C-alpha positions in Angstrom: 146.2 124.2 97.4 144.9 120.6 96.9 144.3 119.5 93.3 140.8 118.3 92.8 139.0 116.3 90.1 135.2 115.7 89.7 134.1 112.3 88.6 130.4 111.3 88.6 129.7 114.2 91.0 132.3 113.1 93.5 135.1 115.4 94.4 138.4 113.7 94.9 141.3 115.5 96.6 144.8 114.7 95.3 144.2 111.9 92.7 147.2 109.6 92.5 149.5 110.6 89.6 151.4 108.2 87.3 155.0 108.4 88.5 156.3 105.7 86.2 155.1 103.7 83.2 156.5 101.1 80.9 155.3 98.4 78.5 155.5 94.8 79.4 157.1 93.0 76.5 156.8 89.3 75.7 159.4 86.8 77.0 159.7 83.1 77.3 158.9 81.4 80.6 158.3 77.9 81.9 158.0 75.4 79.0 156.7 77.0 75.8 154.9 79.8 77.7 155.0 83.5 76.8 154.7 86.1 79.6 154.6 89.8 79.7 156.4 90.6 83.0 155.9 94.1 84.4 156.9 93.6 88.0 159.9 91.4 88.8 162.1 92.5 85.8 165.3 94.4 85.9 163.6 97.8 85.6 161.3 97.1 88.5 162.5 94.1 90.7 160.1 94.8 93.6 157.2 97.2 94.3 156.5 96.4 98.0 154.6 94.2 98.7 154.5 92.9 95.0 157.1 90.6 93.6 155.9 89.7 90.2 153.1 90.5 87.7 152.9 88.3 84.6 150.3 88.4 81.9 150.8 84.8 80.5 149.8 83.0 77.4 150.3 79.2 77.1 149.1 76.3 75.0 149.5 72.5 75.5 151.9 70.7 75.6 153.6 73.8 77.2 153.0 75.1 80.7 154.6 75.5 84.1 155.7 72.1 85.2 156.8 71.1 88.8 158.4 74.0 90.7 158.7 75.1 94.3 157.7 78.2 96.3 158.3 79.6 99.8 157.6 82.8 101.6 154.9 84.5 99.5 151.5 84.1 97.8 150.6 83.6 94.1 147.3 84.9 92.7 146.2 83.4 89.4 143.3 85.1 87.6 142.2 83.5 84.3 141.3 85.7 81.4 140.8 82.9 78.8 140.8 79.1 78.9 141.7 77.0 81.9 144.7 75.7 83.9 145.0 72.6 85.9 146.9 72.9 89.2 148.4 70.0 91.1 150.7 70.0 94.2 152.7 67.6 96.3 150.1 67.6 99.1 147.4 66.0 96.8 145.6 69.2 96.0 144.4 69.2 92.4 141.8 71.2 90.4 141.2 73.5 87.4 140.4 77.1 87.2 138.7 78.5 84.1 137.9 81.9 82.6 137.1 84.4 85.2 138.1 82.1 88.1 140.8 83.1 90.7 143.2 81.0 92.8 144.8 82.7 95.8 147.6 80.4 96.9 149.6 81.0 100.1 152.8 79.0 99.6 154.0 79.8 103.1 156.6 77.3 104.3 156.6 75.3 101.1 154.7 74.1 98.1 155.8 72.2 95.0 153.2 72.4 92.2 152.5 72.4 88.5 150.2 74.7 86.4 149.4 73.2 83.0 146.8 74.0 80.3 143.4 72.2 80.9 141.8 73.2 77.6 142.5 73.3 73.8 143.9 76.5 72.3 145.6 79.4 74.1 145.1 79.9 77.8 145.6 83.4 79.1 145.7 85.0 82.5 147.5 87.1 85.1 149.7 85.9 87.9 150.6 88.2 90.8 153.1 87.3 93.5 152.5 89.0 96.8 155.2 89.0 99.5 154.4 87.8 103.0 155.7 89.5 106.2 158.3 87.7 108.3 155.7 86.5 110.7 153.7 84.8 107.9 156.5 83.4 105.7 156.4 80.0 107.3 152.6 79.5 107.7 151.0 76.3 106.5 150.1 76.5 102.8 146.5 77.5 102.0 144.3 77.8 98.9 141.4 80.1 98.2 139.7 79.3 94.9 136.7 81.2 93.7 134.7 80.5 90.6 133.8 83.3 88.3 130.1 83.1 89.2 131.0 83.7 92.9 133.3 86.8 92.4 131.6 90.0 93.6 130.6 92.1 90.6 128.7 95.3 90.1 128.1 97.8 87.3 127.2 101.4 87.8 127.1 104.3 85.3 128.9 102.4 82.7 131.6 101.2 85.0 131.8 97.4 85.8 134.1 96.0 88.5 135.0 92.5 89.5 136.2 92.5 93.1 139.0 90.0 93.4 140.3 91.4 96.7 139.1 94.3 98.8 136.1 96.5 98.2 134.7 98.6 95.3 131.4 100.2 94.5 129.9 98.8 97.7 130.9 95.2 96.9 133.4 93.2 99.0 135.6 90.2 98.1 135.4 86.8 99.8 139.2 86.5 99.7 141.2 86.8 103.0 144.5 88.6 102.4 147.4 88.1 104.9 149.1 91.0 103.3 146.3 93.6 103.0 145.6 93.9 99.3 143.2 95.5 96.8 142.7 93.7 93.5 140.0 95.1 91.1 139.2 94.3 87.5 137.5 97.4 85.9 135.8 97.7 82.5 134.8 101.3 81.5 132.4 101.8 78.6 133.2 104.6 76.2 132.6 108.1 77.7 132.7 107.0 81.3 135.0 107.7 84.2 136.0 106.3 87.5 137.0 107.3 91.0 138.3 104.5 93.3 139.6 105.2 96.8 143.0 103.6 97.8 144.4 103.7 101.3 146.9 106.6 101.4 149.7 104.5 102.9 149.5 101.7 100.3 151.5 101.2 97.1 149.3 100.8 94.0 149.5 100.2 90.2 147.3 99.9 87.1 147.9 97.3 84.4 145.9 97.9 81.2 144.4 94.8 79.5 142.3 96.2 76.7 141.5 99.5 75.1 143.0 102.9 76.0 142.4 105.3 78.9 143.6 108.4 80.7 144.8 107.9 84.3 145.8 110.2 87.1 144.5 113.5 85.9 141.9 114.6 83.3 144.6 116.9 82.0 146.8 114.0 81.0 147.2 114.3 77.3 148.1 110.9 76.0 145.9 107.8 76.4 147.6 104.7 77.7 147.1 101.4 75.9 147.2 97.7 76.6 150.2 96.0 78.3 151.3 99.1 80.1 152.1 99.1 83.8 151.4 102.4 85.6 152.9 103.0 89.0 150.8 105.4 91.0 152.1 108.1 93.3 150.7 109.3 96.6 147.0 110.5 96.8 143.5 109.6 97.8 142.6 107.3 94.9 142.6 106.5 91.2 141.0 108.6 88.6 140.4 107.1 85.1 138.6 108.2 82.0 137.7 106.3 78.8 137.4 108.9 76.0 137.7 106.4 73.2 135.0 104.6 71.2 135.9 101.1 72.6 135.8 99.6 76.1 138.7 100.1 78.5 139.7 97.2 80.8 142.4 97.3 83.4 143.3 96.0 86.8 144.0 98.2 89.8 146.1 96.6 92.5 147.1 98.1 95.8 148.8 96.7 98.9 150.2 97.7 102.3 154.0 97.9 102.1 155.8 95.5 104.4 158.9 97.6 104.8 161.0 94.6 105.6 164.4 93.4 104.1 164.0 91.1 101.1 166.2 88.4 99.7 164.9 86.5 96.7 166.4 83.4 95.0 164.0 82.5 92.2 160.9 81.0 93.7 162.1 81.5 97.3 161.5 84.9 99.0 162.8 85.4 102.6 164.2 88.3 104.7 167.8 87.3 105.0 170.5 85.4 103.0 170.7 82.9 105.8 167.0 82.1 105.5 167.4 81.6 101.7 170.4 79.3 102.3 168.2 77.3 104.8 165.4 77.2 102.3 167.6 75.8 99.6 168.9 73.2 102.1 165.3 72.3 103.2 164.2 71.8 99.6 167.2 69.7 98.6 166.9 67.5 101.8 163.1 67.4 101.8 162.5 68.8 105.2 160.8 71.7 107.0 157.8 71.8 104.7 159.3 70.1 101.7 159.0 66.5 103.0 157.0 65.4 100.0 159.2 67.2 97.4 161.9 64.6 97.1 159.8 61.8 95.4 156.7 63.7 94.1 156.0 64.3 90.5 152.9 65.8 89.0 150.7 63.8 86.7 151.7 66.2 83.9 155.4 65.1 84.4 154.4 61.4 84.6 152.4 61.6 81.4 155.0 63.5 79.4 
């Protein structure tokens, strides 16, 4: 018999259960930055198609100076403050609180990400793998200001639609690897049902407050900085039974099901491709032509 839950009058068959959870603990990264890494650590090196999820905190003069990427996408979502981004192709700009930058590194990018404001800058960075047919595409940026992100509130549930669709609102972002990225805030006493394609992998990362996920019979609320891997089912069920707001992101993606070989910021399908990528980067060819002599303004000024 199918398990069902009722949420705002909607019957959901087989809500996705929590199959694994753990707390993302602080670690040092970049120059003077602190990240809470939940995907891309030794307990969970890969959750197809997701490579890394970092909740970062950084203040000047620290940051993430010049570094390369190939073979995947980075999604930076600012929660507080601002970062300046600069790359070897001349692209430069800043993203502030609530803004998102969806960068397709493709065949090669070298860039820096540095604080653009006083105090502590906070955000999330998600790395999404690309299929073999897309790994060597030309780099691309999609930057959306906070005011242009689709947002809707209904029955005490607010969602910001970074990618995909929720509560009748769609994102402007084009995803080469089909992806759902939603920022939910639930007021006290509210609940949520969000469909997720059955074949996709999905996870929740809690930002603020505490909530119950997966089943109303779950006994212990889950608090901030916990990653929840979701099992098979029709969608996510979540409840806020506390006296404070609950905020979390829900991310889902279509698994690629391809071999993966990673060497730091390079992610390909075979060791031979990784060896070629290292050679390309060192010699400044095949997408890294500008890498040999380029330095960001942040490096020049330091």
